[in-house]
N, CA, C, O and the ligand as a Tripos MOL2 file, in Angstrom:
@<TRIPOS>MOLECULE
protein
  281   279    71     0     0
PROTEIN
NO_CHARGES

@<TRIPOS>ATOM
      1 N          -5.0730    4.9340    7.4370 N.3       1 MET1
      2 CA         -4.4130    4.3830    6.2570 C.3       1 MET1
      3 C          -4.0560    5.5000    5.2920 C.2       1 MET1
      4 O          -4.9100    6.2930    4.8970 O.2       1 MET1
      5 N          -2.8120    5.5530    4.9250 N.am      2 ASN2
      6 CA         -2.3740    6.5770    3.9790 C.3       2 ASN2
      7 C          -1.8600    5.9010    2.7270 C.2       2 ASN2
      8 O          -0.7670    5.3350    2.7240 O.2       2 ASN2
      9 N          -2.6500    5.9580    1.6560 N.am      3 ILE3
     10 CA         -2.2610    5.2660    0.4300 C.3       3 ILE3
     11 C          -1.4670    6.1680   -0.5000 C.2       3 ILE3
     12 O          -1.0480    5.7340   -1.5730 O.2       3 ILE3
     13 N          -1.2510    7.4270   -0.1010 N.am      4 PHE4
     14 CA         -0.5750    8.3700   -0.9740 C.3       4 PHE4
     15 C           0.8630    8.5720   -0.5460 C.2       4 PHE4
     16 O           1.1580    8.7120    0.6410 O.2       4 PHE4
     17 N           1.7570    8.5870   -1.5250 N.am      5 LYS5
     18 CA          3.1330    8.9420   -1.2380 C.3       5 LYS5
     19 C           3.2490   10.4590   -1.2180 C.2       5 LYS5
     20 O           2.4360   11.1640   -1.8160 O.2       5 LYS5
     21 N           4.2720   10.9560   -0.5200 N.am      6 LYS6
     22 CA          4.4750   12.3960   -0.3860 C.3       6 LYS6
     23 C           4.5920   13.0950   -1.7380 C.2       6 LYS6
     24 O           4.1510   14.2340   -1.8940 O.2       6 LYS6
     25 N           5.1840   12.4120   -2.7080 N.am      7 ASN7
     26 CA          5.4420   13.0730   -3.9830 C.3       7 ASN7
     27 C           4.3540   12.7990   -5.0160 C.2       7 ASN7
     28 O           4.5270   13.1190   -6.1920 O.2       7 ASN7
     29 N           3.2500   12.2180   -4.6000 N.am      8 SER8
     30 CA          2.1630   11.9970   -5.5430 C.3       8 SER8
     31 C           0.8440   12.4140   -4.9060 C.2       8 SER8
     32 O          -0.0640   11.6040   -4.7180 O.2       8 SER8
     33 N           0.7670   13.6850   -4.5840 N.am      9 VAL9
     34 CA         -0.4370   14.2040   -3.9450 C.3       9 VAL9
     35 C          -1.5380   14.3590   -4.9740 C.2       9 VAL9
     36 O          -1.3170   14.9480   -6.0320 O.2       9 VAL9
     37 N          -2.7170   13.8430   -4.6840 N.am     10 PRO10
     38 CA         -3.8170   13.9650   -5.6350 C.3      10 PRO10
     39 C          -4.3340   15.3980   -5.7060 C.2      10 PRO10
     40 O          -4.3430   16.1090   -4.7010 O.2      10 PRO10
     41 N          -4.7610   15.8180   -6.8870 N.am     11 LYS11
     42 CA         -5.3400   17.1560   -7.0420 C.3      11 LYS11
     43 C          -6.8160   17.1370   -6.6840 C.2      11 LYS11
     44 O          -7.4110   18.1510   -6.3190 O.2      11 LYS11
     45 N          -7.3790   15.9500   -6.8030 N.am     12 ILE12
     46 CA         -8.8040   15.7930   -6.5240 C.3      12 ILE12
     47 C          -8.9830   14.6990   -5.4810 C.2      12 ILE12
     48 O          -8.3420   13.6500   -5.5400 O.2      12 ILE12
     49 N          -9.8610   14.9630   -4.5350 N.am     13 CYS13
     50 CA        -10.0970   14.0250   -3.4520 C.3      13 CYS13
     51 C         -10.6440   12.6980   -3.9890 C.2      13 CYS13
     52 O         -11.6560   12.6780   -4.6900 O.2      13 CYS13
     53 N          -9.9660   11.5860   -3.6550 N.am     14 PRO14
     54 CA        -10.4440   10.2820   -4.1270 C.3      14 PRO14
     55 C         -11.7330    9.8440   -3.4330 C.2      14 PRO14
     56 O         -12.4010    8.9110   -3.8780 O.2      14 PRO14
     57 N         -12.0680   10.5180   -2.3550 N.am     15 LYS15
     58 CA        -13.2360   10.1340   -1.5710 C.3      15 LYS15
     59 C         -14.5040   10.8030   -2.1040 C.2      15 LYS15
     60 O         -15.5310   10.1500   -2.2920 O.2      15 LYS15
     61 N         -14.4170   12.1350   -2.3490 N.am     16 CYS16
     62 CA        -15.6210   12.8600   -2.7370 C.3      16 CYS16
     63 C         -15.4580   13.6430   -4.0340 C.2      16 CYS16
     64 O         -16.4240   14.2300   -4.5210 O.2      16 CYS16
     65 N         -14.2460   13.6620   -4.6050 N.am     17 GLY17
     66 CA        -14.0330   14.4030   -5.8410 C.3      17 GLY17
     67 C         -13.8390   15.8960   -5.6330 C.2      17 GLY17
     68 O         -13.8030   16.6640   -6.5950 O.2      17 GLY17
     69 N         -13.7150   16.3070   -4.3760 N.am     18 GLY18
     70 CA        -13.5210   17.7160   -4.0540 C.3      18 GLY18
     71 C         -12.0970   18.1740   -4.3320 C.2      18 GLY18
     72 O         -11.2280   17.3830   -4.6980 O.2      18 GLY18
     73 N         -11.8840   19.4750   -4.1470 N.am     19 LYS19
     74 CA        -10.5800   20.0640   -4.4180 C.3      19 LYS19
     75 C          -9.6180   19.8090   -3.2610 C.2      19 LYS19
     76 O          -9.9740   19.9510   -2.0920 O.2      19 LYS19
     77 N          -8.3950   19.4300   -3.6130 N.am     20 VAL20
     78 CA         -7.3620   19.1900   -2.6110 C.3      20 VAL20
     79 C          -6.4440   20.4030   -2.5440 C.2      20 VAL20
     80 O          -5.9200   20.8440   -3.5670 O.2      20 VAL20
     81 N          -6.2480   20.9430   -1.3500 N.am     21 VAL21
     82 CA         -5.3880   22.1160   -1.1770 C.3      21 VAL21
     83 C          -4.3890   21.8640   -0.0580 C.2      21 VAL21
     84 O          -4.5260   20.9170    0.7180 O.2      21 VAL21
     85 N          -3.3960   22.7170    0.0100 N.am     22 LYS22
     86 CA         -2.3510   22.5800    1.0250 C.3      22 LYS22
     87 C          -2.8800   22.9760    2.4030 C.2      22 LYS22
     88 O          -3.6730   23.9090    2.5340 O.2      22 LYS22
     89 N          -2.4340   22.2610    3.4120 N.am     23 ILE23
     90 CA         -2.7820   22.6000    4.7920 C.3      23 ILE23
     91 C          -1.6530   23.4500    5.3640 C.2      23 ILE23
     92 O          -0.4890   23.0510    5.3360 O.2      23 ILE23
     93 N          -2.0030   24.6150    5.8810 N.am     24 ILE24
     94 CA         -1.0100   25.5290    6.4390 C.3      24 ILE24
     95 C          -1.0330   25.4330    7.9620 C.2      24 ILE24
     96 O          -2.0830   25.5650    8.5920 O.2      24 ILE24
     97 N           0.1380   25.2020    8.5380 N.am     25 TYR25
     98 CA          0.2430   25.1290    9.9940 C.3      25 TYR25
     99 C           0.8760   26.3970   10.5530 C.2      25 TYR25
    100 O           1.4640   27.1950    9.8240 O.2      25 TYR25
    101 N           0.7440   26.5570   11.8310 N.am     26 GLY26
    102 CA          1.2930   27.7410   12.4780 C.3      26 GLY26
    103 C           0.2040   28.7740   12.6820 C.2      26 GLY26
    104 O          -0.9490   28.5680   12.3010 O.2      26 GLY26
    105 N           0.5840   29.8830   13.2860 N.am     27 GLU27
    106 CA         -0.4010   30.9260   13.5370 C.3      27 GLU27
    107 C          -0.7770   31.6050   12.2340 C.2      27 GLU27
    108 O           0.0840   32.1780   11.5670 O.2      27 GLU27
    109 N          -2.0630   31.5520   11.8540 N.am     28 PRO28
    110 CA         -2.4500   32.0990   10.5560 C.3      28 PRO28
    111 C          -2.4480   33.6280   10.5360 C.2      28 PRO28
    112 O          -2.8310   34.2720   11.5130 O.2      28 PRO28
    113 N          -2.0170   34.1890    9.4280 N.am     29 THR29
    114 CA         -2.0900   35.6310    9.2160 C.3      29 THR29
    115 C          -3.4600   35.9610    8.6230 C.2      29 THR29
    116 O          -4.2180   35.0570    8.2710 O.2      29 THR29
    117 N          -3.7750   37.2370    8.5130 N.am     30 GLU30
    118 CA         -5.0440   37.6220    7.8880 C.3      30 GLU30
    119 C          -5.1200   37.1410    6.4570 C.2      30 GLU30
    120 O          -6.1800   36.7330    5.9840 O.2      30 GLU30
    121 N          -3.9840   37.1890    5.7650 N.am     31 GLU31
    122 CA         -3.9370   36.6950    4.3840 C.3      31 GLU31
    123 C          -4.3270   35.2290    4.3260 C.2      31 GLU31
    124 O          -5.0500   34.7990    3.4270 O.2      31 GLU31
    125 N          -3.8380   34.4680    5.2970 N.am     32 LEU32
    126 CA         -4.1440   33.0410    5.3060 C.3      32 LEU32
    127 C          -5.6130   32.7900    5.6370 C.2      32 LEU32
    128 O          -6.2350   31.8770    5.0930 O.2      32 LEU32
    129 N          -6.1590   33.6090    6.5320 N.am     33 PHE33
    130 CA         -7.5950   33.4880    6.8160 C.3      33 PHE33
    131 C          -8.4120   33.7540    5.5570 C.2      33 PHE33
    132 O          -9.3850   33.0540    5.2750 O.2      33 PHE33
    133 N          -8.0050   34.7740    4.8030 N.am     34 GLU34
    134 CA         -8.6980   35.0970    3.5510 C.3      34 GLU34
    135 C          -8.5790   33.9650    2.5470 C.2      34 GLU34
    136 O          -9.5590   33.5730    1.9130 O.2      34 GLU34
    137 N          -7.3510   33.4360    2.4090 N.am     35 ALA35
    138 CA         -7.1230   32.3300    1.4830 C.3      35 ALA35
    139 C          -7.9660   31.1290    1.8860 C.2      35 ALA35
    140 O          -8.4890   30.4110    1.0330 O.2      35 ALA35
    141 N          -8.0920   30.9170    3.1890 N.am     36 SER36
    142 CA         -8.8960   29.8190    3.7030 C.3      36 SER36
    143 C         -10.3710   30.0280    3.3690 C.2      36 SER36
    144 O         -11.0670   29.0920    2.9750 O.2      36 SER36
    145 N         -10.8400   31.2710    3.5310 N.am     37 ASP37
    146 CA        -12.2330   31.5950    3.1960 C.3      37 ASP37
    147 C         -12.5340   31.3290    1.7270 C.2      37 ASP37
    148 O         -13.6360   30.9130    1.3700 O.2      37 ASP37
    149 N         -11.5360   31.5740    0.8800 N.am     38 ARG38
    150 CA        -11.7250   31.3730   -0.5600 C.3      38 ARG38
    151 C         -11.4820   29.9300   -0.9780 C.2      38 ARG38
    152 O         -11.5630   29.6050   -2.1630 O.2      38 ARG38
    153 N         -11.1860   29.0700   -0.0230 N.am     39 GLY39
    154 CA        -10.9690   27.6600   -0.3630 C.3      39 GLY39
    155 C          -9.6360   27.4010   -1.0170 C.2      39 GLY39
    156 O          -9.4750   26.4220   -1.7460 O.2      39 GLY39
    157 N          -8.6610   28.2850   -0.7580 N.am     40 LYS40
    158 CA         -7.3420   28.0910   -1.3710 C.3      40 LYS40
    159 C          -6.4140   27.2750   -0.4850 C.2      40 LYS40
    160 O          -5.5260   26.5800   -0.9790 O.2      40 LYS40
    161 N          -6.6170   27.3590    0.8080 N.am     41 VAL41
    162 CA         -5.8050   26.5890    1.7450 C.3      41 VAL41
    163 C          -6.7070   26.0950    2.8770 C.2      41 VAL41
    164 O          -7.8370   26.5550    3.0440 O.2      41 VAL41
    165 N          -6.1730   25.1440    3.6490 N.am     42 ILE42
    166 CA         -6.8340   24.7180    4.8820 C.3      42 ILE42
    167 C          -5.9180   25.1320    6.0200 C.2      42 ILE42
    168 O          -4.7070   24.9240    5.9580 O.2      42 ILE42
    169 N          -6.4920   25.7130    7.0500 N.am     43 LEU43
    170 CA         -5.6980   26.0770    8.2160 C.3      43 LEU43
    171 C          -5.6340   24.8690    9.1490 C.2      43 LEU43
    172 O          -6.6570   24.3850    9.6330 O.2      43 LEU43
    173 N          -4.4230   24.3970    9.3880 N.am     44 GLY44
    174 CA         -4.2440   23.1640   10.1600 C.3      44 GLY44
    175 C          -4.0540   23.3910   11.6430 C.2      44 GLY44
    176 O          -3.9300   22.4340   12.4070 O.2      44 GLY44
    177 N          -4.0300   24.6560   12.0640 N.am     45 GLY45
    178 CA         -3.8180   24.9390   13.4770 C.3      45 GLY45
    179 C          -2.3450   25.1280   13.7860 C.2      45 GLY45
    180 O          -1.4910   25.0000   12.9090 O.2      45 GLY45
    181 N          -2.0590   25.4360   15.0430 N.am     46 CYS46
    182 CA         -0.6880   25.8000   15.3930 C.3      46 CYS46
    183 C           0.1620   24.5850   15.7250 C.2      46 CYS46
    184 O           1.3870   24.6880   15.7850 O.2      46 CYS46
    185 N          -0.4620   23.4430   15.9390 N.am     47 CYS47
    186 CA          0.2980   22.2610   16.3310 C.3      47 CYS47
    187 C           0.6540   21.4220   15.1170 C.2      47 CYS47
    188 O          -0.2230   20.9890   14.3690 O.2      47 CYS47
    189 N           1.9240   21.1990   14.9300 N.am     48 ILE48
    190 CA          2.3850   20.3820   13.8190 C.3      48 ILE48
    191 C           3.1490   19.2030   14.3800 C.2      48 ILE48
    192 O           4.0380   19.3670   15.2160 O.2      48 ILE48
    193 N           2.8030   18.0240   13.9220 N.am     49 ALA49
    194 CA          3.4340   16.8190   14.4600 C.3      49 ALA49
    195 C           4.7270   16.5180   13.7070 C.2      49 ALA49
    196 O           4.7620   16.5530   12.4770 O.2      49 ALA49
    197 N           5.7860   16.2230   14.4550 N.am     50 VAL50
    198 CA          7.0450   15.8020   13.8430 C.3      50 VAL50
    199 C           7.5030   14.5010   14.4850 C.2      50 VAL50
    200 O           7.1750   14.2180   15.6370 O.2      50 VAL50
    201 N           8.2580   13.7160   13.7390 N.am     51 ASP51
    202 CA          8.7950   12.4880   14.3170 C.3      51 ASP51
    203 C          10.1220   12.7810   15.0290 C.2      51 ASP51
    204 O          10.5210   13.9400   15.1430 O.2      51 ASP51
    205 N          10.7960   11.7440   15.5020 N.am     52 GLU52
    206 CA         12.0030   11.9650   16.3080 C.3      52 GLU52
    207 C          13.1550   12.5660   15.5090 C.2      52 GLU52
    208 O          14.1190   13.0690   16.0860 O.2      52 GLU52
    209 N          13.0540   12.5120   14.1800 N.am     53 ASN53
    210 CA         14.0890   13.1110   13.3300 C.3      53 ASN53
    211 C          13.7430   14.5290   12.8960 C.2      53 ASN53
    212 O          14.4850   15.1570   12.1400 O.2      53 ASN53
    213 N          12.6170   15.0250   13.3790 N.am     54 GLY54
    214 CA         12.2140   16.3790   13.0230 C.3      54 GLY54
    215 C          11.4890   16.4740   11.6970 C.2      54 GLY54
    216 O          11.2600   17.5710   11.1870 O.2      54 GLY54
    217 N          11.1270   15.3320   11.1350 N.am     55 ASN55
    218 CA         10.3760   15.3620    9.8830 C.3      55 ASN55
    219 C           8.8930   15.5630   10.1630 C.2      55 ASN55
    220 O           8.3380   15.0160   11.1160 O.2      55 ASN55
    221 N           8.2720   16.3590    9.3110 N.am     56 GLN56
    222 CA          6.8510   16.6120    9.4760 C.3      56 GLN56
    223 C           6.0470   15.3580    9.1960 C.2      56 GLN56
    224 O           6.2120   14.7290    8.1510 O.2      56 GLN56
    225 N           5.1710   14.9890   10.1330 N.am     57 ILE57
    226 CA          4.3110   13.8390    9.8960 C.3      57 ILE57
    227 C           2.8410   14.2270    9.8680 C.2      57 ILE57
    228 O           1.9740   13.3790    9.6560 O.2      57 ILE57
    229 N           2.5600   15.5120   10.0840 N.am     58 SER58
    230 CA          1.1880   15.9640    9.9180 C.3      58 SER58
    231 C           0.8440   15.9510    8.4350 C.2      58 SER58
    232 O           1.7200   16.1240    7.5870 O.2      58 SER58
    233 N          -0.4360   15.7450    8.1240 N.am     59 PRO59
    234 CA         -0.7960   15.7450    6.7090 C.3      59 PRO59
    235 C          -0.5290   17.0980    6.0730 C.2      59 PRO59
    236 O          -0.7310   18.1370    6.7020 O.2      59 PRO59
    237 N          -0.0700   17.0870    4.8170 N.am     60 GLU60
    238 CA          0.2720   18.3380    4.1330 C.3      60 GLU60
    239 C          -0.8590   18.8540    3.2670 C.2      60 GLU60
    240 O          -0.9290   20.0450    2.9640 O.2      60 GLU60
    241 N          -1.7460   17.9510    2.8690 N.am     61 TYR61
    242 CA         -2.8370   18.3470    1.9870 C.3      61 TYR61
    243 C          -4.1520   17.8160    2.5170 C.2      61 TYR61
    244 O          -4.1980   16.7950    3.2040 O.2      61 TYR61
    245 N          -5.2150   18.5200    2.1880 N.am     62 GLY62
    246 CA         -6.5290   18.0730    2.6110 C.3      62 GLY62
    247 C          -7.5770   18.4560    1.5900 C.2      62 GLY62
    248 O          -7.3540   19.3200    0.7430 O.2      62 GLY62
    249 N          -8.7370   17.7950    1.6800 N.am     63 CYS63
    250 CA         -9.8640   18.0860    0.8020 C.3      63 CYS63
    251 C         -10.7050   19.1880    1.4520 C.2      63 CYS63
    252 O         -11.0450   19.1000    2.6320 O.2      63 CYS63
    253 N         -11.0390   20.2260    0.6770 N.am     64 ILE64
    254 CA        -11.8090   21.3200    1.2600 C.3      64 ILE64
    255 C         -13.2750   20.9390    1.4270 C.2      64 ILE64
    256 O         -13.9970   21.6230    2.1540 O.2      64 ILE64
    257 N         -13.7330   19.8900    0.7900 N.am     65 ASP65
    258 CA        -15.1420   19.5030    0.8880 C.3      65 ASP65
    259 C         -15.4170   18.5340    2.0380 C.2      65 ASP65
    260 O         -16.3080   18.7740    2.8530 O.2      65 ASP65
    261 N         -14.6510   17.4380    2.1040 N.am     66 CYS66
    262 CA        -14.9440   16.4530    3.1440 C.3      66 CYS66
    263 C         -13.8940   16.4610    4.2620 C.2      66 CYS66
    264 O         -14.0110   15.7150    5.2350 O.2      66 CYS66
    265 N         -12.8560   17.3170    4.1150 N.am     67 GLU67
    266 CA        -11.8030   17.4580    5.1240 C.3      67 GLU67
    267 C         -10.9740   16.2100    5.3100 C.2      67 GLU67
    268 O         -10.3280   16.0350    6.3430 O.2      67 GLU67
    269 N         -10.9890   15.3420    4.3180 N.am     68 GLU68
    270 CA        -10.0660   14.2180    4.3070 C.3      68 GLU68
    271 C          -8.6480   14.7660    4.2280 C.2      68 GLU68
    272 O          -8.3730   15.6860    3.4570 O.2      68 GLU68
    273 N          -7.7500   14.2020    5.0260 N.am     69 ARG69
    274 CA         -6.3610   14.6860    5.0150 C.3      69 ARG69
    275 C          -5.4470   13.6440    4.3910 C.2      69 ARG69
    276 O          -5.6740   12.4390    4.5010 O.2      69 ARG69
    277 N          -4.4050   14.1430    3.7330 N.am     70 PHE70
    278 CA         -3.4640   13.2170    3.0910 C.3      70 PHE70
    279 C          -2.0640   13.3550    3.6670 C.2      70 PHE70
    280 O          -1.1490   12.6500    3.2400 O.2      70 PHE70
    281 ZN        -13.1470   14.9900   -0.1750 Zn       71 ZN71
@<TRIPOS>BOND
     1     1     2 1
     2     2     3 1
     3     3     4 2
     4     3     5 am
     5     5     6 1
     6     6     7 1
     7     7     8 2
     8     7     9 am
     9     9    10 1
    10    10    11 1
    11    11    12 2
    12    11    13 am
    13    13    14 1
    14    14    15 1
    15    15    16 2
    16    15    17 am
    17    17    18 1
    18    18    19 1
    19    19    20 2
    20    19    21 am
    21    21    22 1
    22    22    23 1
    23    23    24 2
    24    23    25 am
    25    25    26 1
    26    26    27 1
    27    27    28 2
    28    27    29 am
    29    29    30 1
    30    30    31 1
    31    31    32 2
    32    31    33 am
    33    33    34 1
    34    34    35 1
    35    35    36 2
    36    35    37 am
    37    37    38 1
    38    38    39 1
    39    39    40 2
    40    39    41 am
    41    41    42 1
    42    42    43 1
    43    43    44 2
    44    43    45 am
    45    45    46 1
    46    46    47 1
    47    47    48 2
    48    47    49 am
    49    49    50 1
    50    50    51 1
    51    51    52 2
    52    51    53 am
    53    53    54 1
    54    54    55 1
    55    55    56 2
    56    55    57 am
    57    57    58 1
    58    58    59 1
    59    59    60 2
    60    59    61 am
    61    61    62 1
    62    62    63 1
    63    63    64 2
    64    63    65 am
    65    65    66 1
    66    66    67 1
    67    67    68 2
    68    67    69 am
    69    69    70 1
    70    70    71 1
    71    71    72 2
    72    71    73 am
    73    73    74 1
    74    74    75 1
    75    75    76 2
    76    75    77 am
    77    77    78 1
    78    78    79 1
    79    79    80 2
    80    79    81 am
    81    81    82 1
    82    82    83 1
    83    83    84 2
    84    83    85 am
    85    85    86 1
    86    86    87 1
    87    87    88 2
    88    87    89 am
    89    89    90 1
    90    90    91 1
    91    91    92 2
    92    91    93 am
    93    93    94 1
    94    94    95 1
    95    95    96 2
    96    95    97 am
    97    97    98 1
    98    98    99 1
    99    99   100 2
   100    99   101 am
   101   101   102 1
   102   102   103 1
   103   103   104 2
   104   103   105 am
   105   105   106 1
   106   106   107 1
   107   107   108 2
   108   107   109 am
   109   109   110 1
   110   110   111 1
   111   111   112 2
   112   111   113 am
   113   113   114 1
   114   114   115 1
   115   115   116 2
   116   115   117 am
   117   117   118 1
   118   118   119 1
   119   119   120 2
   120   119   121 am
   121   121   122 1
   122   122   123 1
   123   123   124 2
   124   123   125 am
   125   125   126 1
   126   126   127 1
   127   127   128 2
   128   127   129 am
   129   129   130 1
   130   130   131 1
   131   131   132 2
   132   131   133 am
   133   133   134 1
   134   134   135 1
   135   135   136 2
   136   135   137 am
   137   137   138 1
   138   138   139 1
   139   139   140 2
   140   139   141 am
   141   141   142 1
   142   142   143 1
   143   143   144 2
   144   143   145 am
   145   145   146 1
   146   146   147 1
   147   147   148 2
   148   147   149 am
   149   149   150 1
   150   150   151 1
   151   151   152 2
   152   151   153 am
   153   153   154 1
   154   154   155 1
   155   155   156 2
   156   155   157 am
   157   157   158 1
   158   158   159 1
   159   159   160 2
   160   159   161 am
   161   161   162 1
   162   162   163 1
   163   163   164 2
   164   163   165 am
   165   165   166 1
   166   166   167 1
   167   167   168 2
   168   167   169 am
   169   169   170 1
   170   170   171 1
   171   171   172 2
   172   171   173 am
   173   173   174 1
   174   174   175 1
   175   175   176 2
   176   175   177 am
   177   177   178 1
   178   178   179 1
   179   179   180 2
   180   179   181 am
   181   181   182 1
   182   182   183 1
   183   183   184 2
   184   183   185 am
   185   185   186 1
   186   186   187 1
   187   187   188 2
   188   187   189 am
   189   189   190 1
   190   190   191 1
   191   191   192 2
   192   191   193 am
   193   193   194 1
   194   194   195 1
   195   195   196 2
   196   195   197 am
   197   197   198 1
   198   198   199 1
   199   199   200 2
   200   199   201 am
   201   201   202 1
   202   202   203 1
   203   203   204 2
   204   203   205 am
   205   205   206 1
   206   206   207 1
   207   207   208 2
   208   207   209 am
   209   209   210 1
   210   210   211 1
   211   211   212 2
   212   211   213 am
   213   213   214 1
   214   214   215 1
   215   215   216 2
   216   215   217 am
   217   217   218 1
   218   218   219 1
   219   219   220 2
   220   219   221 am
   221   221   222 1
   222   222   223 1
   223   223   224 2
   224   223   225 am
   225   225   226 1
   226   226   227 1
   227   227   228 2
   228   227   229 am
   229   229   230 1
   230   230   231 1
   231   231   232 2
   232   231   233 am
   233   233   234 1
   234   234   235 1
   235   235   236 2
   236   235   237 am
   237   237   238 1
   238   238   239 1
   239   239   240 2
   240   239   241 am
   241   241   242 1
   242   242   243 1
   243   243   244 2
   244   243   245 am
   245   245   246 1
   246   246   247 1
   247   247   248 2
   248   247   249 am
   249   249   250 1
   250   250   251 1
   251   251   252 2
   252   251   253 am
   253   253   254 1
   254   254   255 1
   255   255   256 2
   256   255   257 am
   257   257   258 1
   258   258   259 1
   259   259   260 2
   260   259   261 am
   261   261   262 1
   262   262   263 1
   263   263   264 2
   264   263   265 am
   265   265   266 1
   266   266   267 1
   267   267   268 2
   268   267   269 am
   269   269   270 1
   270   270   271 1
   271   271   272 2
   272   271   273 am
   273   273   274 1
   274   274   275 1
   275   275   276 2
   276   275   277 am
   277   277   278 1
   278   278   279 1
   279   279   280 2
@<TRIPOS>SUBSTRUCTURE
     1 MET1         2 RESIDUE 1 A MET
     2 ASN2         6 RESIDUE 1 A ASN
     3 ILE3        10 RESIDUE 1 A ILE
     4 PHE4        14 RESIDUE 1 A PHE
     5 LYS5        18 RESIDUE 1 A LYS
     6 LYS6        22 RESIDUE 1 A LYS
     7 ASN7        26 RESIDUE 1 A ASN
     8 SER8        30 RESIDUE 1 A SER
     9 VAL9        34 RESIDUE 1 A VAL
    10 PRO10       38 RESIDUE 1 A PRO
    11 LYS11       42 RESIDUE 1 A LYS
    12 ILE12       46 RESIDUE 1 A ILE
    13 CYS13       50 RESIDUE 1 A CYS
    14 PRO14       54 RESIDUE 1 A PRO
    15 LYS15       58 RESIDUE 1 A LYS
    16 CYS16       62 RESIDUE 1 A CYS
    17 GLY17       66 RESIDUE 1 A GLY
    18 GLY18       70 RESIDUE 1 A GLY
    19 LYS19       74 RESIDUE 1 A LYS
    20 VAL20       78 RESIDUE 1 A VAL
    21 VAL21       82 RESIDUE 1 A VAL
    22 LYS22       86 RESIDUE 1 A LYS
    23 ILE23       90 RESIDUE 1 A ILE
    24 ILE24       94 RESIDUE 1 A ILE
    25 TYR25       98 RESIDUE 1 A TYR
    26 GLY26      102 RESIDUE 1 A GLY
    27 GLU27      106 RESIDUE 1 A GLU
    28 PRO28      110 RESIDUE 1 A PRO
    29 THR29      114 RESIDUE 1 A THR
    30 GLU30      118 RESIDUE 1 A GLU
    31 GLU31      122 RESIDUE 1 A GLU
    32 LEU32      126 RESIDUE 1 A LEU
    33 PHE33      130 RESIDUE 1 A PHE
    34 GLU34      134 RESIDUE 1 A GLU
    35 ALA35      138 RESIDUE 1 A ALA
    36 SER36      142 RESIDUE 1 A SER
    37 ASP37      146 RESIDUE 1 A ASP
    38 ARG38      150 RESIDUE 1 A ARG
    39 GLY39      154 RESIDUE 1 A GLY
    40 LYS40      158 RESIDUE 1 A LYS
    41 VAL41      162 RESIDUE 1 A VAL
    42 ILE42      166 RESIDUE 1 A ILE
    43 LEU43      170 RESIDUE 1 A LEU
    44 GLY44      174 RESIDUE 1 A GLY
    45 GLY45      178 RESIDUE 1 A GLY
    46 CYS46      182 RESIDUE 1 A CYS
    47 CYS47      186 RESIDUE 1 A CYS
    48 ILE48      190 RESIDUE 1 A ILE
    49 ALA49      194 RESIDUE 1 A ALA
    50 VAL50      198 RESIDUE 1 A VAL
    51 ASP51      202 RESIDUE 1 A ASP
    52 GLU52      206 RESIDUE 1 A GLU
    53 ASN53      210 RESIDUE 1 A ASN
    54 GLY54      214 RESIDUE 1 A GLY
    55 ASN55      218 RESIDUE 1 A ASN
    56 GLN56      222 RESIDUE 1 A GLN
    57 ILE57      226 RESIDUE 1 A ILE
    58 SER58      230 RESIDUE 1 A SER
    59 PRO59      234 RESIDUE 1 A PRO
    60 GLU60      238 RESIDUE 1 A GLU
    61 TYR61      242 RESIDUE 1 A TYR
    62 GLY62      246 RESIDUE 1 A GLY
    63 CYS63      250 RESIDUE 1 A CYS
    64 ILE64      254 RESIDUE 1 A ILE
    65 ASP65      258 RESIDUE 1 A ASP
    66 CYS66      262 RESIDUE 1 A CYS
    67 GLU67      266 RESIDUE 1 A GLU
    68 GLU68      270 RESIDUE 1 A GLU
    69 ARG69      274 RESIDUE 1 A ARG
    70 PHE70      278 RESIDUE 1 A PHE
    71 ZN71       281 GROUP 0 **** ****
């Protein structure tokens, strides 16, 4: 269930109150690994899901504490 619209991403996780950050897809660079270590981004892996129109359907944001994805 996704109760969030794309243009209204929460800054704080509604589940645990943790910080919500952007999920980065693709092969991560060292910079991205560092950013991930500091809790600035979540690394989503190299696989990104798209629909038949080429629109991204993988979650764009996630909670760094409970890993809830939006
Ligand atoms: Zn959370």
